[in-house]
N, C-alpha and C positions, 0 to 999 in steps of 0.2 A: 579313768581310762576312757570314758565316753568321749572326751575331747579329741582323742586320736581319730575317731570315726565321724567327727562333726564336719559336715560339708561346709557349713558357714565358717568354721575356724580355718579350714584349708583354703577357702576362697579369700579370706582375709590375708592369709600369708601370701597368697599369689598376688593379690592386689598391691601389697607393699613389698614385693620381691626386690625392688631396688634398694630397700633398707639392708637386706641380707647381702646383696651384691656389693654395696658400699662398705659394709663391715668386713666382707671377705677381702676386698681390695686393700683396706687398711691393715688387715691381718697379714696379708702377703707382703706389703711394703715394710711393715714393722719387722717381720720375720727375716726378710732379705737383708735389711740393714743390720739387724742383730747378728745374722750369720756372718756377714762380712767382718763386723767388728770382732766377733768371737774367734774367727779364723786368724785375724791379725794378732789378737792377744794370745791365742793358743800357739801359734807358730813361734812368737817371740819367747814366751815363757817355756814352751816345750824345749826349745833350743837351749835356753838358760838352764833348765833342769838337767839336760843331758851334757852340759858343758863340764870342763875339768876344774872350773873355779868355784870354790865353796861359797863365795859371796853371792854369785849368780844363782847357784842352786838354792841357797837359803832364801833369797828374795822370791824365787818362784814357788818354793815350798810354803812360805808364809801366805802368799796370795791364794794359792790353791786351797790350803786348809781353811783359811778365813772365809772364802767365798762358798766352798762346798759345805761348810758346817753351819751356815746361816741360811734361813729360808729365803727364797726368791721374793716372796711377798714382802718380807721385812726390808729387803734391799730396795725394792721398788718404792715402798712408802718412805723410806729414809731419803732416797734421792729426790723424790718428788716434793715431799713436804719440807725437808731441810732447806732445799733451794728456794721453795716458794716463800717460806718465812724469812729468808734472807733477802728477798726481793729479786732473786735471779732465777725465776722459774723457767724451765726449758720447754714446758708444754707437755701434755700427756703423751703424745706419739713419740716425741724425741726422748722423753724419759723412758718409755718402754723399749725403744731401740737400744739405748745405752745400757739399761738394766739387764736386758736379755743378753747383750753382747758381753758384758762383764761377767755375768753368772755362767754362761755356757763357755766363755773363754777359759775358765778354770778347768772345765771338763775336756775341752779341746786340747789344752796343754798336757793333760795326763795321757790323752790318746796319742799325741805326738811323741811324748817322752817314752811311752811304752813301745811305740813302733821303732823308735831309734835304738832303744836298749835291746830290742829283740834281734838286732843284727849282731852277729858275732864280733867281739872286740878285735879279733884278728884282722878283720876288714879295715878297721880304722888304723890299726898298727901298721898294716902293710902300706896303706896310703901315706901315713906319716913317714915311713921309711923312704918313700919316693919323693919327699919334700913338700907334701901338701900340708898347709896349715889347717886350723880347725874349720874355718869357713869352706875351704877347698874340699876337705874330707867330707863335710856334710853335703855340699852341693853336688859333687861329682860321684861320690861313692855311697854314702849312708842313706841319704834321703831317697834317691832313685829306687833303692832296694826296699825301703820301709814304706813306700807309698801303698803297696798292695796290702800291707798290714794295717795302715792307718785309715784308709778310705772307708771300709765297711762300718767301723764304730763311729767314724765322723759323720756318716750319713744318718746313723741312729741319733746322734746329737742334734742334727738338723731337724729331725722329726720331733724330738723332745722340745726343741726351741719353738717350733710352730705351735705345738699344743700349749706351751707355756705363755703364749701371747694372751691366753684367756685370763692370766693373772692381772692384766691391766684393768680388769673390771673393778678391782679394789680402789682405783683412783678415778673411776668414771671415764674410762677410755672410749674410743670410737672403734674398737676392734669388734669382731664378729659376736663374741659372747656378750659384750657390753651392750651393743645395739639390739641383740636378741632380747636381753632383759628389759631394755627400754621399750621395746615393742610390746612385750607381753604385759607390761605394767602401764602402758600408755592409756590416756583417757579415751581415745578413739580406737585404739588397736588392741587393748588389753583383753585377756581371756583365752587367747589361742595358745596356751602354754605348750601342750603336747606337740602340735604340728610345728610350732616355731622352733622348739628345741630339737626336734627330730631333723628338721631341715638344717639347723646349725651343725648338729652332729654329723649329718651326711656330708656337708661341705668339708668339715675337718677330715673325715674319713677319705674323701676323694683326693685330698692333698697328701695325707700321711701314709695311707696304705701303699700306694705305688713306691714311695720312698723306702718304707720298711721292707717291702718285697725286694726292691733293688739291693738293699744292703744284705739281705739274707741270701739271695741268689749269688751275689758277688762273693760273699764269704765262702759259700759252698764250692763255687768254682775255683777259688784260690786254693782251698784245701785239697780238692781233687787234683789240681795241677801240681801242687807240692808233693802229693802222694805219688803221682806218676814220675816226677823227677827223682824222688827217693828210690822208687822201685828200679828205675833205669840205672841209677847210680850203683845200687846194690848188684845188679846184673853185671855191670862193667867191672866191678871189683872182683866178682866171682870168676869172670873170664880171665882177668889178669892174674 
């Protein structure tokens, strides 16, 4: 615990602050690319899961179950080392982006599927009766209504993805956690364990807390809005 109050340790962290800045930048870049890939996968598989074709539902289900029931660390190691031994290494950062995208894409798919299925089937049936095909029903009727359901849990997945960039440490990445470890074990920078990890944790908190708060506030506002709509609807029925 004495390291927390060590002036020399804190000065060392301040002197090498660019290391933490570089790690944070790499973490944000990796997370951003991972989020974009996860959203692409999630949208495609989510629509497949909510489709009327069993083959599409089956493909989506197999992907989701396979990815969700194996550890992210295992997937990162498999992707990195399997490709490395085959002579087709993607590099650590690219591996992290793809691994995070694939992993969280499975969760995004479930979020989108649940959002679509939360819309009453009568909405889809009514659109079909007006001549809309599956894509038209989704684009014009179902998705616009499901957005408010999908977004809060999707933001939570973004938060989880940012935190999971720390898993790149296992393959020696250049993310914030990996560079923090390199800093505290370095020949000239080693020893400042408590200050270094506190700074690293604070940087993660600065990124993740506002996003978590946004998702929570968003969800509460949507619930209040729905409650008001339901109350107004009940009053109208009583008047009628």
